[in-house]
N, C-alpha and C positions, 0 to 999 in steps of 0.2 A: 146259469140263464144266458142264452147267448141270442145273438140277432144275427141271422143269414140273411146278405143282402147281397142280391144278383140284380146285375144287369143285363134286360131279356129283348134280344133281336124277336119275340114274339110277345103277345100280351100276357106268356104265362110259361112256368118253366116245365119239365117235363116232369111228367107221374113217375117214372122212373126213379131222377133225382130226389125229389120227394121222397122215395120210401126208402131211396140210399139214405140218406141222414137221418130220419127218424129212425129207422132200424139200428140204426149204430152213435148217435151220439150220447144218447143214456144221460142226457140235461133237460130241462126246460127251454125252452127253444122258440122263434119265431120266422118266419120267410118274408123275407119282403121282397116283390118285384118291382124290379123300376121297370116301365111298360117302353120300350124304345123303338118297335114297332117303327114310326114315322120317323126314327134318328133326329127326335129333337133336341138329345142332351150330348153332354159327350162323356164317356167316361168319367172323368172327374166329378162332373154336376151329376151325374148316375149318383153315383157312391156319396159324396155328401147328403144329397137328397136323402138316400138310405138312412144314413147314420141321423139323420134329424127325425124321422121316423122311428128310428128304433125305440124300444120301451126297456132293454135290457142292458146290462150295465159289459157285456162283451159283447163286441162285433164280429162278425166272421166275414170278407168279402170274396165271393169265389165265381169261376165261370160257370156257365149255363152248362159247357159239352163237358160236363165232368158226373164221375160217379163216386161213391164213398162206401160200395158194399160191400168190398173188400178187406176193410177196417175193422180193427175188432172193437166189441161193444165198450161205450166210455169213455171214446176220444176226447168227447165233448168237455167232462169233468176233468182230462188231465189237462187239456188248453185252458181251464177255467185257474185250476192249479198253479200254469206257471205263469198264466196272466196276472196275476191274484198278487205277485212282486211288483212294487210299486219301480224297481229299474228295469224293469221288460219293456219293451218297445212293442216292435210287430213280431208276429208268430207266422213262419211261413213253410211249405214244404221242398220249397227248391230255391237255392241263393249261393253265393260268393262271400267269402271272409275279406275282402280285399276291392277297395274303387280306387282307381289312379285319373290321372289328370286328364287321361287321353278318351273320349265314349267309346263305349264298348258294352253287347250285350254281358249280361253276368256271367252267360253261358264260355265266354270268350275266356274266362280267367282257368286255366283247364285243373290247375295245381291245389286253388279254390274252393271247386265246386261241392256245395254242400246240396244232397239232394237224396229224396224218398218220395216217389214217384212212381206211378206206373205211364207208359207214354204210349200211346197209339200213334199210329201214323202207315199212311195208304203206301203199298209197294208198285211195281212198275206197272201191276194189274189191274189196281185198284182197293186191290183187298187192304183192308183193314189188321195191322199186327200191332202187337204190342210187345215193350221193351220194360222189363223192371231196372229202373236206374237207383240206383242206392249207395251212393256216393257220402263220404269213403265206405268203403267195402268192409272194413274191422270197427265200424263206431258200433262203441260202448254205452256211451250216454245218450238218454232221451233227447233232450237238446244241445244244439252245438250252435257256440255264436257265431253270426255273418252280419257281413254289414249290408250287402245288398239282397232281394228278397225277389224272385217271381210272383206275377200278379194274379197267377192262377188258384191262387187260394194266398189271404192276409189277415189276419185277425189280431184285433187289439182291443183295449179297455176304452169305454166310451166317452171316459174321462181326459183319453189325452188328446180329443177332438177341441178341448179348451186351448189346444197349444197348437197344434199342429191341423192340417185338413190337406185333402188332395188340393191340389193348384190350381184353378178353373183358367186362370190365364191361358196357361197352355192348349188347352182343348184335343181335340181327336181322342183318339182310343190305344194311343201309345207312351210312354214312358209314366204313368201313372204310380207303379210299383217303386221305380227307381226313386220320384218325386217323395213318394211319402216314406220309403224306407231313408231316403239320407235326413231328411225330417226330422226324423226322429233318433239318427244317432247326433245330427248335430243339436240336435236339443237335450243329447246326458242320457239318452235311453240304449240298450242294451237290445239288438234285433237275434230272432236265433230262428234254426229249422229243427224240425218237430219231426222224432221218429219215437214217439210211443204211441202204440195203437193205429194211429194215423196212417193209413194206405190211400192215395186217392188215384184213382185214373185218371186222364187225361184221353179226350180222343181225337184232339187237333194239335197239330204243331202250328206254330203262333208263324204270323205273317211280317218277314223283316224285310220293309220293302222302303222307297224312299220317306214315308211318312213318317216310319218309326225311327229314321235315323235324323231326320229334322226335329221330332221331340226329344228323341235323346240327347242329341247335341242343345236342345234348349235348355233341357235339366242339368247338362253338366258345366256349362256356362252359368247358372243361378248359385251353383255350390261351390263353384272347383278352387275357391281360395280356401275352403277345406279341405281339400284332396292333397297329396294320399291318406284315406284312412283304411287303417288295414285292424284285425283284431283275429284272434283263435290262432291258429296253426301259421296264418299266414305272417305273424308278426315275425318270424323266420327269415319274414323275405325284405324285411324292411332293408337290407343293404343292396337289395338285387330291383327296387323300385325304376329307376331309370333304365336299365336295360329290359325289363316289364314295359315300359312306357313305348320306349324305340321300338318292338316289336309289334307295340298295339296302336303305331301311327301308320307303320305300314300295312298293318291291317285293314286299319280304317280306311285309309283311303283305297284301297283294294275294292273295299266292299262298297265304298259311295259310289265308286263308278259302275261296280257291277249293279246295283240299284237304281244306276238312272242319272245321277249329280251330273252336271255339266264340269267339261274340263276345266271353267275357272273356277264356279264354285268349290270343288277338288283341289285345286291349285292354294285358294286363300284358306282354305281350310288348314290347309297342311301347313302355309308359313306361320299361321298361326301359332297352331301345336309346335311345330318347330322351337318358335321364341319362348313358348312357356315354358318349354322341357329342356330349355337350354342346348338343342340339338349339337353337335359338333359340326365345323360346318363340310368334314368329310364327308358326313353321312349323307347332311344334308343335300348333297352335291346328287351322291349317289342314288338316293330316294326319287330327287327330282328328276333325274334322267329317265331310271326304271319307270315312274308313274308317265312321264309324256311319253315313251317308246312305247308304251301298254297302252295308251289313249288312242294315241297315232296307230297304232296297228289294228284297233277295234274300230276304228273309225272308217279304213281302209276295206277292213272284212266288210261292214256293213253297206258301205257305199258299193261294193263287188256284187254284192248280194242283190242290192236294187236294181243293178245294171242288169244283171241275169233277167230279171225277173221281169 
């Protein structure tokens, strides 16, 4: 018995989504829609509210812009069987089996990505195209252990909410998936990506903007004393963690500039994480010069465009 919890920008979800669930889940279920059409709740608040209303022992938080019509009948039973193991924390359909001390989307861990979904995206003409994302390609297991999970689909036992819940102090609509995934790991549970029977189609890409990184950094600050955390195949990467973090720090700073962080804020974060991972001084100097040069170039380009206008 599963409670499907959806935070919606409308008063109700689509008939198509309801039918895709009912025709494939294969177990008793209820759908709890948290009406957020007036933007009264953060995603953290909405999901906690849905969990309190749930009457079933298993919870499944999903986005409203998805479909499960391509799933094999009975994915709900397979999910229940996995979650009945008291060692299991959160189960999803995409994530990564590593997290380091540098804030980064789970998809940034290219060697560690675990995925089982169909992702939709608009092409240059605005037409929606779909791509099957199944990683690793040769996976033979029905479930693979991970640390981080994507928020498009998050399932767990209701009794776990006696220990963990979505951190409403964070607010907004980003970082809730990292928050609950990391809480689960630190509480001693193992998270998984599910490959058995379920095939979720996601119709839109996430919006990685300044608000996304602001919340991501907040989540990482909360848990950074526990990092790095590795599981599954990424345990082989333990000797390479510093090199991974060094590359992630460079990518983080470039992304912060891209989404609109000020030069001052970006440099402050660069200095903080450089100290945290003990970045060698010669790399620090190179990165500092690189980021300053790029920022100055971007500033000049923007200024020139404004003068032309």
